[in-house]
Every structure is written in C-alpha cells, then in structure tokens.
MOPAC internal coordinates of N, CA, C and O (Angstrom, degrees):
PM7 1SCF
backbone

  N    0.0000 0     0.00 0     0.00 0    0    0    0
  C    1.4383 1     0.00 0     0.00 0    1    0    0
  C    1.5185 1   110.26 1     0.00 0    2    1    0
  O    1.2310 1   121.33 1   -22.80 1    3    2    1
  N    1.3015 1   115.05 1   157.20 1    3    2    1
  C    1.4554 1   119.95 1   177.00 1    5    3    2
  C    1.5176 1   110.65 1   -69.97 1    6    5    3
  O    1.2310 1   120.84 1   -15.03 1    7    6    5
  N    1.3207 1   116.00 1   164.97 1    7    6    5
  C    1.4546 1   119.44 1  -177.05 1    9    7    6
  C    1.5280 1   112.39 1   -72.06 1   10    9    7
  O    1.2310 1   119.43 1   157.14 1   11   10    9
  N    1.3271 1   118.70 1   -22.86 1   11   10    9
  C    1.4692 1   119.94 1  -179.68 1   13   11   10
  C    1.5145 1   111.07 1  -103.55 1   14   13   11
  O    1.2310 1   120.30 1   103.54 1   15   14   13
  N    1.2987 1   117.04 1   -76.46 1   15   14   13
  C    1.4577 1   120.26 1   176.79 1   17   15   14
  C    1.5193 1   109.26 1  -140.31 1   18   17   15
  O    1.2310 1   121.33 1   -25.42 1   19   18   17
  N    1.3097 1   115.05 1   154.58 1   19   18   17
  C    1.4513 1   119.52 1   176.84 1   21   19   18
  C    1.5243 1   108.13 1   -84.03 1   22   21   19
  O    1.2310 1   119.87 1   -19.50 1   23   22   21
  N    1.3244 1   117.86 1   160.50 1   23   22   21
  C    1.4591 1   120.11 1   179.95 1   25   23   22
  C    1.5293 1   112.85 1   -77.78 1   26   25   23
  O    1.2310 1   120.02 1  -177.24 1   27   26   25
  N    1.3132 1   117.56 1     2.76 1   27   26   25
  C    1.4576 1   121.18 1  -177.93 1   29   27   26
  C    1.5216 1   111.35 1   -83.73 1   30   29   27
  O    1.2310 1   120.44 1   -35.15 1   31   30   29
  N    1.3391 1   116.77 1   144.85 1   31   30   29
  C    1.4654 1   119.48 1   177.16 1   33   31   30
  C    1.5248 1   111.51 1   -73.19 1   34   33   31
  O    1.2310 1   120.82 1   -18.09 1   35   34   33
  N    1.3211 1   116.04 1   161.91 1   35   34   33
  C    1.4619 1   121.84 1   176.18 1   37   35   34
  C    1.5249 1   110.11 1   -56.93 1   38   37   35
  O    1.2310 1   120.95 1   -32.72 1   39   38   37
  N    1.3279 1   115.79 1   147.28 1   39   38   37
  C    1.4670 1   122.28 1   172.76 1   41   39   38
  C    1.5203 1   112.99 1    51.43 1   42   41   39
  O    1.2310 1   120.19 1  -133.04 1   43   42   41
  N    1.3345 1   117.24 1    46.96 1   43   42   41
  C    1.4572 1   120.36 1  -175.02 1   45   43   42
  C    1.5316 1   114.61 1  -119.56 1   46   45   43
  O    1.2310 1   119.67 1   177.59 1   47   46   45
  N    1.3197 1   118.23 1    -2.41 1   47   46   45
  C    1.4647 1   121.40 1  -173.52 1   49   47   46
  C    1.5313 1   109.49 1  -119.05 1   50   49   47
  O    1.2310 1   120.86 1   -47.90 1   51   50   49
  N    1.3393 1   115.96 1   132.10 1   51   50   49
  C    1.4686 1   121.00 1   179.72 1   53   51   50
  C    1.5252 1   112.70 1   -79.28 1   54   53   51
  O    1.2310 1   120.63 1   138.97 1   55   54   53
  N    1.3428 1   116.40 1   -41.03 1   55   54   53
  C    1.4579 1   121.10 1  -173.93 1   57   55   54
  C    1.5243 1   109.41 1  -140.10 1   58   57   55
  O    1.2310 1   120.80 1   -43.73 1   59   58   57
  N    1.3253 1   116.08 1   136.27 1   59   58   57
  C    1.4670 1   121.92 1   172.11 1   61   59   58
  C    1.5210 1   106.60 1  -121.74 1   62   61   59
  O    1.2310 1   121.20 1   -53.84 1   63   62   61
  N    1.3288 1   115.31 1   126.16 1   63   62   61
  C    1.4653 1   121.38 1   177.18 1   65   63   62
  C    1.5237 1   107.35 1  -120.11 1   66   65   63
  O    1.2310 1   120.77 1   -52.74 1   67   66   65
  N    1.3149 1   116.13 1   127.26 1   67   66   65
  C    1.4643 1   121.14 1   179.50 1   69   67   66
  C    1.5159 1   108.97 1  -127.77 1   70   69   67
  O    1.2310 1   120.69 1   -59.47 1   71   70   69
  N    1.3181 1   116.28 1   120.53 1   71   70   69
  C    1.4521 1   121.36 1   179.62 1   73   71   70
  C    1.5269 1   108.55 1  -113.55 1   74   73   71
  O    1.2310 1   120.83 1   -91.13 1   75   74   73
  N    1.3199 1   116.03 1    88.87 1   75   74   73
  C    1.4686 1   123.60 1   177.74 1   77   75   74
  C    1.5193 1   112.36 1    60.72 1   78   77   75
  O    1.2310 1   120.34 1  -142.83 1   79   78   77
  N    1.3228 1   116.96 1    37.17 1   79   78   77
  C    1.4545 1   120.67 1   176.83 1   81   79   78
  C    1.5251 1   110.80 1  -100.03 1   82   81   79
  O    1.2310 1   120.10 1   145.21 1   83   82   81
  N    1.3098 1   117.41 1   -34.79 1   83   82   81
  C    1.4609 1   121.03 1  -178.45 1   85   83   82
  C    1.5198 1   110.18 1   -62.86 1   86   85   83
  O    1.2310 1   119.96 1   143.12 1   87   86   85
  N    1.3331 1   117.68 1   -36.88 1   87   86   85
  C    1.4682 1   120.43 1   178.04 1   89   87   86
  C    1.5239 1   112.72 1   -62.35 1   90   89   87
  O    1.2310 1   119.96 1   158.21 1   91   90   89
  N    1.3198 1   117.68 1   -21.79 1   91   90   89
  C    1.4652 1   120.59 1   179.18 1   93   91   90
  C    1.5214 1   112.44 1   -78.36 1   94   93   91
  O    1.2310 1   120.09 1   165.87 1   95   94   93
  N    1.3148 1   117.43 1   -14.13 1   95   94   93
  C    1.4553 1   121.44 1  -177.53 1   97   95   94
  C    1.5274 1   111.57 1   -85.62 1   98   97   95
  O    1.2310 1   121.36 1   -39.75 1   99   98   97
  N    1.3147 1   115.00 1   140.25 1   99   98   97
  C    1.4700 1   120.07 1   174.49 1  101   99   98
  C    1.5254 1   110.45 1   -78.36 1  102  101   99
  O    1.2310 1   119.90 1   158.10 1  103  102  101
  N    1.3399 1   117.80 1   -21.90 1  103  102  101
  C    1.4630 1   122.40 1  -179.81 1  105  103  102
  C    1.5259 1   109.64 1  -120.63 1  106  105  103
  O    1.2310 1   121.20 1  -102.63 1  107  106  105
  N    1.3058 1   115.32 1    77.37 1  107  106  105
  C    1.4585 1   121.22 1  -176.78 1  109  107  106
  C    1.5259 1   111.94 1   -64.71 1  110  109  107
  O    1.2310 1   120.28 1   146.14 1  111  110  109
  N    1.3305 1   117.07 1   -33.86 1  111  110  109
  C    1.4619 1   120.27 1   178.37 1  113  111  110
  C    1.5259 1   110.72 1   -60.13 1  114  113  111
  O    1.2310 1   120.23 1   135.59 1  115  114  113
  N    1.3183 1   117.16 1   -44.41 1  115  114  113
  C    1.4643 1   121.27 1   179.73 1  117  115  114
  C    1.5254 1   111.10 1   -64.89 1  118  117  115
  O    1.2310 1   120.33 1   137.67 1  119  118  117
  N    1.3085 1   116.97 1   -42.33 1  119  118  117
  C    1.4701 1   120.70 1   178.41 1  121  119  118
  C    1.5286 1   109.98 1   -59.24 1  122  121  119
  O    1.2310 1   120.26 1   133.81 1  123  122  121
  N    1.3157 1   117.10 1   -46.19 1  123  122  121
  C    1.4580 1   120.69 1  -178.72 1  125  123  122
  C    1.5274 1   111.44 1   -67.81 1  126  125  123
  O    1.2310 1   119.92 1   139.12 1  127  126  125
  N    1.3258 1   117.76 1   -40.88 1  127  126  125
  C    1.4743 1   120.02 1   176.99 1  129  127  126
  C    1.5231 1   110.65 1   -59.14 1  130  129  127
  O    1.2310 1   120.75 1   135.53 1  131  130  129
  N    1.3345 1   116.16 1   -44.47 1  131  130  129
  C    1.4649 1   120.60 1   179.67 1  133  131  130
  C    1.5180 1   111.62 1   -64.63 1  134  133  131
  O    1.2310 1   120.66 1   138.72 1  135  134  133
  N    1.3153 1   116.35 1   -41.28 1  135  134  133
  C    1.4635 1   119.86 1   179.66 1  137  135  134
  C    1.5270 1   110.30 1   -58.99 1  138  137  135
  O    1.2310 1   120.49 1   133.12 1  139  138  137
  N    1.3144 1   116.67 1   -46.88 1  139  138  137
  C    1.4534 1   119.29 1  -177.22 1  141  139  138
  C    1.5242 1   112.70 1   -79.47 1  142  141  139
  O    1.2310 1   119.79 1   162.14 1  143  142  141
  N    1.3099 1   118.01 1   -17.86 1  143  142  141
  C    1.4689 1   121.19 1   173.47 1  145  143  142
  C    1.5267 1   109.84 1   -68.68 1  146  145  143
  O    1.2310 1   119.83 1   137.34 1  147  146  145
  N    1.3153 1   117.93 1   -42.66 1  147  146  145
  C    1.4689 1   121.15 1  -176.34 1  149  147  146
  C    1.5271 1   112.93 1   -86.50 1  150  149  147
  O    1.2310 1   119.73 1   164.44 1  151  150  149
  N    1.3255 1   118.12 1   -15.56 1  151  150  149
  C    1.4635 1   121.62 1  -178.57 1  153  151  150
  C    1.5276 1   110.29 1   -71.66 1  154  153  151
  O    1.2310 1   120.89 1   -48.23 1  155  154  153
  N    1.3236 1   115.91 1   131.77 1  155  154  153
  C    1.4664 1   121.29 1   177.97 1  157  155  154
  C    1.5282 1   110.14 1   -67.93 1  158  157  155
  O    1.2310 1   120.38 1   -26.86 1  159  158  157
  N    1.3340 1   116.87 1   153.14 1  159  158  157
  C    1.4663 1   118.95 1   171.94 1  161  159  158
  C    1.5320 1   108.99 1   -56.50 1  162  161  159
  O    1.2310 1   120.62 1   -48.30 1  163  162  161
  N    1.3041 1   116.43 1   131.70 1  163  162  161
  C    1.4535 1   121.15 1  -177.37 1  165  163  162
  C    1.5176 1   113.47 1    81.04 1  166  165  163
  O    1.2310 1   120.22 1   179.92 1  167  166  165
  N    1.3493 1   117.18 1    -0.08 1  167  166  165
  C    1.4566 1   120.86 1   178.34 1  169  167  166
  C    1.5198 1   111.13 1   -68.85 1  170  169  167
  O    1.2310 1   121.15 1   -11.57 1  171  170  169
  N    1.3001 1   115.40 1   168.43 1  171  170  169
  C    1.4708 1   120.67 1  -177.78 1  173  171  170
  C    1.5164 1   111.31 1  -112.92 1  174  173  171
  O    1.2310 1   121.25 1   -40.24 1  175  174  173
  N    1.3177 1   115.21 1   139.76 1  175  174  173
  C    1.4572 1   123.38 1   178.36 1  177  175  174
  C    1.5166 1   106.86 1  -125.13 1  178  177  175
  O    1.2310 1   120.48 1   -65.72 1  179  178  177
  N    1.3225 1   116.69 1   114.28 1  179  178  177
  C    1.4616 1   121.81 1   179.68 1  181  179  178
  C    1.5226 1   108.17 1  -117.72 1  182  181  179
  O    1.2310 1   120.87 1   -56.66 1  183  182  181
  N    1.3149 1   115.94 1   123.34 1  183  182  181
  C    1.4588 1   120.12 1  -177.57 1  185  183  182
  C    1.5227 1   109.86 1  -130.21 1  186  185  183
  O    1.2310 1   121.81 1   -39.28 1  187  186  185
  N    1.3197 1   114.15 1   140.72 1  187  186  185
  C    1.4548 1   121.74 1   174.03 1  189  187  186
  C    1.5174 1   106.34 1  -129.39 1  190  189  187
  O    1.2310 1   120.37 1   -69.64 1  191  190  189
  N    1.2971 1   116.90 1   110.36 1  191  190  189
  C    1.4598 1   122.17 1   179.58 1  193  191  190
  C    1.5214 1   109.63 1  -137.96 1  194  193  191
  O    1.2310 1   121.11 1   -20.08 1  195  194  193
  N    1.3053 1   115.49 1   159.92 1  195  194  193
  C    1.4581 1   121.98 1   175.47 1  197  195  194
  C    1.5209 1   107.85 1   -82.23 1  198  197  195
  O    1.2310 1   120.36 1   -48.49 1  199  198  197
  N    1.3282 1   116.91 1   131.51 1  199  198  197
  C    1.4592 1   121.74 1   171.61 1  201  199  198
  C    1.5199 1   107.78 1  -124.38 1  202  201  199
  O    1.2310 1   121.07 1   -20.11 1  203  202  201
  N    1.3133 1   115.56 1   159.89 1  203  202  201
  C    1.4607 1   119.76 1  -178.53 1  205  203  202
  C    1.5240 1   110.16 1  -122.36 1  206  205  203
  O    1.2310 1   121.54 1   -22.93 1  207  206  205
  N    1.3041 1   114.66 1   157.07 1  207  206  205
  C    1.4618 1   122.09 1   171.92 1  209  207  206
  C    1.5197 1   105.43 1  -109.07 1  210  209  207
  O    1.2310 1   120.38 1   -80.16 1  211  210  209
  N    1.3108 1   116.88 1    99.84 1  211  210  209
  C    1.4602 1   121.36 1  -175.02 1  213  211  210
  C    1.5175 1   110.09 1   114.97 1  214  213  211
  O    1.2310 1   120.58 1     9.60 1  215  214  213
  N    1.3224 1   116.49 1  -170.40 1  215  214  213
  C    1.4581 1   121.84 1  -176.63 1  217  215  214
  C    1.5233 1   112.15 1   -90.99 1  218  217  215
  O    1.2310 1   121.31 1   -31.38 1  219  218  217
  N    1.3238 1   115.10 1   148.62 1  219  218  217
  C    1.4642 1   121.37 1   172.84 1  221  219  218
  C    1.5262 1   106.44 1   -90.81 1  222  221  219
  O    1.2310 1   119.56 1   -56.13 1  223  222  221
  N    1.3309 1   118.45 1   123.87 1  223  222  221
  C    1.4640 1   121.06 1  -178.69 1  225  223  222
  C    1.5307 1   111.63 1   -61.16 1  226  225  223
  O    1.2310 1   119.87 1   -32.53 1  227  226  225
  N    1.3415 1   117.86 1   147.47 1  227  226  225
  C    1.4675 1   121.67 1  -179.88 1  229  227  226
  C    1.5274 1   113.65 1   -54.35 1  230  229  227
  O    1.2310 1   119.77 1   141.79 1  231  230  229
  N    1.3284 1   118.04 1   -38.21 1  231  230  229
  C    1.4642 1   119.84 1  -179.21 1  233  231  230
  C    1.5308 1   111.79 1   -65.57 1  234  233  231
  O    1.2310 1   120.37 1   151.73 1  235  234  233
  N    1.3023 1   116.90 1   -28.27 1  235  234  233
  C    1.4673 1   120.70 1   175.56 1  237  235  234
  C    1.5300 1   109.47 1   -73.90 1  238  237  235
  O    1.2310 1   120.15 1   135.13 1  239  238  237
  N    1.3239 1   117.31 1   -44.87 1  239  238  237
  C    1.4719 1   121.98 1   179.49 1  241  239  238
  C    1.5311 1   111.73 1   -59.72 1  242  241  239
  O    1.2310 1   120.11 1   151.19 1  243  242  241
  N    1.3247 1   117.39 1   -28.81 1  243  242  241
  C    1.4688 1   121.65 1  -176.56 1  245  243  242
  C    1.5245 1   113.42 1   -90.39 1  246  245  243
  O    1.2310 1   119.45 1   177.30 1  247  246  245
  N    1.3111 1   118.65 1    -2.70 1  247  246  245
  C    1.4587 1   122.18 1  -177.63 1  249  247  246
  C    1.5263 1   111.05 1   -86.41 1  250  249  247
  O    1.2310 1   120.38 1   -61.33 1  251  250  249
  N    1.3228 1   116.87 1   118.67 1  251  250  249
  C    1.4636 1   121.38 1   178.37 1  253  251  250
  C    1.5281 1   109.99 1   -61.23 1  254  253  251
  O    1.2310 1   120.10 1   137.06 1  255  254  253
  N    1.3086 1   117.41 1   -42.94 1  255  254  253
  C    1.4669 1   120.25 1  -179.98 1  257  255  254
  C    1.5232 1   111.95 1   -60.91 1  258  257  255
  O    1.2310 1   120.28 1   142.60 1  259  258  257
  N    1.3236 1   117.07 1   -37.40 1  259  258  257
  C    1.4555 1   119.63 1   179.74 1  261  259  258
  C    1.5330 1   111.71 1   -76.63 1  262  261  259
  O    1.2310 1   119.96 1   155.88 1  263  262  261
  N    1.3388 1   117.68 1   -24.12 1  263  262  261
  C    1.4720 1   120.17 1   171.78 1  265  263  262
  C    1.5177 1   109.15 1   -67.95 1  266  265  263
  O    1.2310 1   120.56 1   133.77 1  267  266  265
  N    1.3135 1   116.54 1   -46.23 1  267  266  265
  C    1.4577 1   120.86 1   179.96 1  269  267  266
  C    1.5291 1   110.41 1   -61.20 1  270  269  267
  O    1.2310 1   120.47 1   146.28 1  271  270  269
  N    1.3039 1   116.70 1   -33.72 1  271  270  269
  C    1.4629 1   121.53 1   179.25 1  273  271  270
  C    1.5166 1   113.78 1   -85.24 1  274  273  271
  O    1.2310 1   120.09 1  -170.82 1  275  274  273
  N    1.3324 1   117.43 1     9.18 1  275  274  273
  C    1.4779 1   123.46 1   177.00 1  277  275  274
  C    1.5282 1   113.50 1    68.02 1  278  277  275
  O    1.2310 1   119.50 1  -166.73 1  279  278  277
  N    1.3171 1   118.55 1    13.27 1  279  278  277
  C    1.4578 1   120.89 1  -179.12 1  281  279  278
  C    1.5268 1   110.87 1   -89.98 1  282  281  279
  O    1.2310 1   120.31 1   132.97 1  283  282  281
  N    1.3266 1   117.01 1   -47.03 1  283  282  281
  C    1.4641 1   121.04 1  -174.54 1  285  283  282
  C    1.5216 1   112.71 1   -65.56 1  286  285  283
  O    1.2310 1   119.86 1   152.49 1  287  286  285
  N    1.3173 1   117.88 1   -27.51 1  287  286  285
  C    1.4650 1   121.16 1   179.64 1  289  287  286
  C    1.5088 1   114.29 1   -91.06 1  290  289  287
  O    1.2310 1   120.50 1  -175.00 1  291  290  289
  N    1.3222 1   116.66 1     5.00 1  291  290  289
  C    1.4664 1   120.28 1  -177.11 1  293  291  290
  C    1.5197 1   111.59 1   -66.71 1  294  293  291
  O    1.2310 1   121.50 1   -38.24 1  295  294  293
  N    1.3097 1   114.74 1   141.76 1  295  294  293
  C    1.4597 1   121.68 1   175.74 1  297  295  294
  C    1.5197 1   109.53 1  -102.39 1  298  297  295
  O    1.2310 1   121.05 1   -16.51 1  299  298  297
  N    1.3209 1   115.61 1   163.49 1  299  298  297
  C    1.4605 1   119.14 1   171.32 1  301  299  298
  C    1.5222 1   107.73 1   -65.76 1  302  301  299
  O    1.2310 1   120.41 1   -31.54 1  303  302  301
  N    1.3076 1   116.82 1   148.46 1  303  302  301
  C    1.4643 1   120.25 1  -177.50 1  305  303  302
  C    1.5212 1   112.14 1   -56.55 1  306  305  303
  O    1.2310 1   119.95 1   140.24 1  307  306  305
  N    1.3080 1   117.70 1   -39.76 1  307  306  305
  C    1.4651 1   120.72 1  -179.37 1  309  307  306
  C    1.5300 1   111.58 1   -69.04 1  310  309  307
  O    1.2310 1   120.37 1   144.33 1  311  310  309
  N    1.3193 1   116.90 1   -35.67 1  311  310  309
  C    1.4642 1   121.02 1   178.29 1  313  311  310
  C    1.5294 1   110.31 1   -68.26 1  314  313  311
  O    1.2310 1   120.22 1   138.71 1  315  314  313
  N    1.3254 1   117.18 1   -41.29 1  315  314  313
  C    1.4665 1   121.26 1   178.55 1  317  315  314
  C    1.5264 1   109.87 1   -62.53 1  318  317  315
  O    1.2310 1   120.45 1   135.12 1  319  318  317
  N    1.3277 1   116.74 1   -44.88 1  319  318  317
  C    1.4614 1   120.89 1   178.19 1  321  319  318
  C    1.5176 1   111.43 1   -60.31 1  322  321  319
  O    1.2310 1   120.48 1   138.75 1  323  322  321
  N    1.3251 1   116.69 1   -41.25 1  323  322  321
  C    1.4639 1   120.81 1   179.22 1  325  323  322
  C    1.5262 1   111.00 1   -64.61 1  326  325  323
  O    1.2310 1   120.15 1   139.73 1  327  326  325
  N    1.3226 1   117.32 1   -40.27 1  327  326  325
  C    1.4618 1   120.81 1   178.98 1  329  327  326
  C    1.5318 1   110.98 1   -65.78 1  330  329  327
  O    1.2310 1   119.93 1   138.59 1  331  330  329
  N    1.3200 1   117.74 1   -41.41 1  331  330  329
  C    1.4602 1   120.87 1   176.03 1  333  331  330
  C    1.5261 1   110.85 1   -61.83 1  334  333  331
  O    1.2310 1   120.48 1   135.98 1  335  334  333
  N    1.3151 1   116.69 1   -44.02 1  335  334  333
  C    1.4597 1   120.54 1   179.68 1  337  335  334
  C    1.5194 1   111.66 1   -63.38 1  338  337  335
  O    1.2310 1   120.36 1   137.56 1  339  338  337
  N    1.3209 1   116.92 1   -42.44 1  339  338  337
  C    1.4630 1   121.04 1  -179.23 1  341  339  338
  C    1.5241 1   111.86 1   -67.04 1  342  341  339
  O    1.2310 1   120.10 1   142.78 1  343  342  341
  N    1.3090 1   117.42 1   -37.22 1  343  342  341
  C    1.4652 1   121.07 1  -176.09 1  345  343  342
  C    1.5146 1   112.65 1   -78.72 1  346  345  343
  O    1.2310 1   119.66 1   151.28 1  347  346  345
  N    1.3062 1   118.25 1   -28.72 1  347  346  345
  C    1.4584 1   119.37 1  -168.47 1  349  347  346
  C    1.5165 1   115.40 1  -131.32 1  350  349  347
  O    1.2310 1   119.35 1  -174.88 1  351  350  349
  N    1.2951 1   118.84 1     5.12 1  351  350  349
  C    1.4532 1   121.95 1  -176.26 1  353  351  350
  C    1.5323 1   109.41 1    51.87 1  354  353  351
  O    1.2310 1   121.63 1  -121.58 1  355  354  353
  N    1.3147 1   114.48 1    58.42 1  355  354  353
  C    1.4620 1   122.04 1  -179.47 1  357  355  354
  C    1.5132 1   110.67 1  -110.44 1  358  357  355
  O    1.2310 1   121.34 1   -21.11 1  359  358  357
  N    1.3087 1   115.04 1   158.89 1  359  358  357
  C    1.4573 1   119.42 1   170.12 1  361  359  358
  C    1.5136 1   108.45 1  -137.91 1  362  361  359
  O    1.2310 1   120.22 1   -33.47 1  363  362  361
  N    1.3206 1   117.19 1   146.53 1  363  362  361
  C    1.4618 1   118.73 1   179.74 1  365  363  362
  C    1.5223 1   110.93 1   -70.30 1  366  365  363
  O    1.2310 1   120.61 1   -40.04 1  367  366  365
  N    1.3273 1   116.43 1   139.96 1  367  366  365
  C    1.4621 1   121.02 1   174.36 1  369  367  366
  C    1.5157 1   110.83 1   -90.42 1  370  369  367
  O    1.2310 1   121.04 1   131.24 1  371  370  369
  N    1.3351 1   115.62 1   -48.76 1  371  370  369
  C    1.4632 1   119.49 1   179.83 1  373  371  370
  C    1.5187 1   109.48 1  -167.73 1  374  373  371
  O    1.2310 1   121.08 1   -22.00 1  375  374  373
  N    1.3063 1   115.53 1   158.00 1  375  374  373
  C    1.4635 1   121.83 1   175.34 1  377  375  374
  C    1.5141 1   107.92 1  -120.63 1  378  377  375
  O    1.2310 1   121.05 1   -32.13 1  379  378  377
  N    1.3334 1   115.60 1   147.87 1  379  378  377
  C    1.4576 1   117.67 1   176.46 1  381  379  378
  C    1.5233 1   109.98 1   -97.13 1  382  381  379
  O    1.2310 1   120.13 1     3.70 1  383  382  381
  N    1.3069 1   117.36 1  -176.30 1  383  382  381
  C    1.4665 1   122.00 1  -176.31 1  385  383  382
  C    1.5152 1   113.32 1   -59.53 1  386  385  383
  O    1.2310 1   120.24 1   150.53 1  387  386  385
  N    1.3125 1   117.14 1   -29.47 1  387  386  385
  C    1.4600 1   120.41 1  -178.57 1  389  387  386
  C    1.5188 1   112.67 1   -85.82 1  390  389  387
  O    1.2310 1   119.89 1   179.94 1  391  390  389
  N    1.3111 1   117.81 1    -0.06 1  391  390  389
  C    1.4487 1   120.57 1   178.51 1  393  391  390
  C    1.5163 1   114.20 1    94.07 1  394  393  391
  O    1.2310 1   119.83 1  -175.57 1  395  394  393
  N    1.3426 1   117.93 1     4.43 1  395  394  393
  C    1.4535 1   120.03 1   178.43 1  397  395  394
  C    1.5211 1   108.45 1   -74.41 1  398  397  395
  O    1.2310 1   120.81 1   -41.09 1  399  398  397
  N    1.3002 1   116.05 1   138.91 1  399  398  397
  C    1.4589 1   120.98 1  -178.05 1  401  399  398
  C    1.5139 1   109.98 1  -120.74 1  402  401  399
  O    1.2310 1   120.43 1   -43.23 1  403  402  401
  N    1.3155 1   116.78 1   136.77 1  403  402  401
  C    1.4481 1   122.09 1   171.36 1  405  403  402
  C    1.5312 1   107.04 1   -98.85 1  406  405  403
  O    1.2310 1   121.16 1   -39.11 1  407  406  405
  N    1.3385 1   115.39 1   140.89 1  407  406  405
  C    1.4609 1   121.39 1  -176.80 1  409  407  406
  C    1.5143 1   109.86 1  -120.18 1  410  409  407
  O    1.2310 1   120.91 1   -22.34 1  411  410  409
  N    1.3167 1   115.86 1   157.66 1  411  410  409
  C    1.4445 1   121.13 1   174.72 1  413  411  410
  C    1.5219 1   108.63 1  -135.55 1  414  413  411
  O    1.2310 1   120.96 1   -39.31 1  415  414  413
  N    1.3382 1   115.78 1   140.69 1  415  414  413
  C    1.4566 1   121.12 1   178.47 1  417  415  414
  C    1.5264 1   108.92 1   -71.67 1  418  417  415
  O    1.2310 1   120.65 1   -44.76 1  419  418  417
  N    1.3290 1   116.37 1   135.24 1  419  418  417
  C    1.4537 1   121.12 1   177.45 1  421  419  418
  C    1.5212 1   112.11 1   -89.97 1  422  421  419
  O    1.2310 1   120.38 1   150.60 1  423  422  421
  N    1.3192 1   116.88 1   -29.40 1  423  422  421
  C    1.4641 1   119.83 1  -176.95 1  425  423  422
  C    1.5178 1   109.67 1  -136.28 1  426  425  423
  O    1.2310 1   119.98 1   -34.23 1  427  426  425
  N    1.3268 1   117.65 1   145.77 1  427  426  425
  C    1.4713 1   118.77 1   176.03 1  429  427  426
  C    1.5135 1   110.20 1   -69.28 1  430  429  427
  O    1.2310 1   121.28 1   -24.18 1  431  430  429
  N    1.3085 1   115.15 1   155.82 1  431  430  429
  C    1.4614 1   120.39 1   179.97 1  433  431  430
  C    1.5008 1   110.16 1   -90.40 1  434  433  431
  O    1.2310 1   120.10 1   180.00 1  435  434  433

C-alpha cells in the first residue's frame, strides 16, 4: 500500500492477505488503518508476520538485509496485537501452542 492512502474506495475489498509485508513498513499503523478502511464488512484479513518476544537490538534494526528479511521491522507480539486492535476494533479469540492468534471483529466497519 502507499504511504498515505490506497486508491481503493472504502469497504471495497473482500480479502486482504499479507505475507511479511507489514513488517517492511516504517508506518505500520497507517498500513493497518488503510487495510481495514478498504476491507468490506465481514471481509477477511489474513496476516503472517514475524513478531518478537522482547526487544530487537539496535544493530538488527539498522541492518538492511534484516529489514528485507522482515526481521528488523518486527514488533513485539503485544505491540502488534495492540496495533491490530487499534486499527480494526478487533479482539483475540484464542491462541494456539505456537502463539498463533485468531481474531474477531467487535464492530462492523
């Protein structure tokens, strides 16, 4: 997505799939807001990103190769969950043993 807004109208997309793309963005909040702005009510949002438990060292954050590999842009798992909740009015339903979480929308868009 563009850094400001996508050219898509509100509530126009059925499914959004992101495979380690959000971690590449410097403004993850904007990316998530845009994703949920264009997502239709009842639409599906599937994301696969790297999250960390703890802090990412500065030398990792500054590595271009680790940015390309989606490592340097990784957020803490709790921070990522908070950003998803803020952007989409979501709440977690459950997590499995590997840390995967299923979410459900609390309010229609």
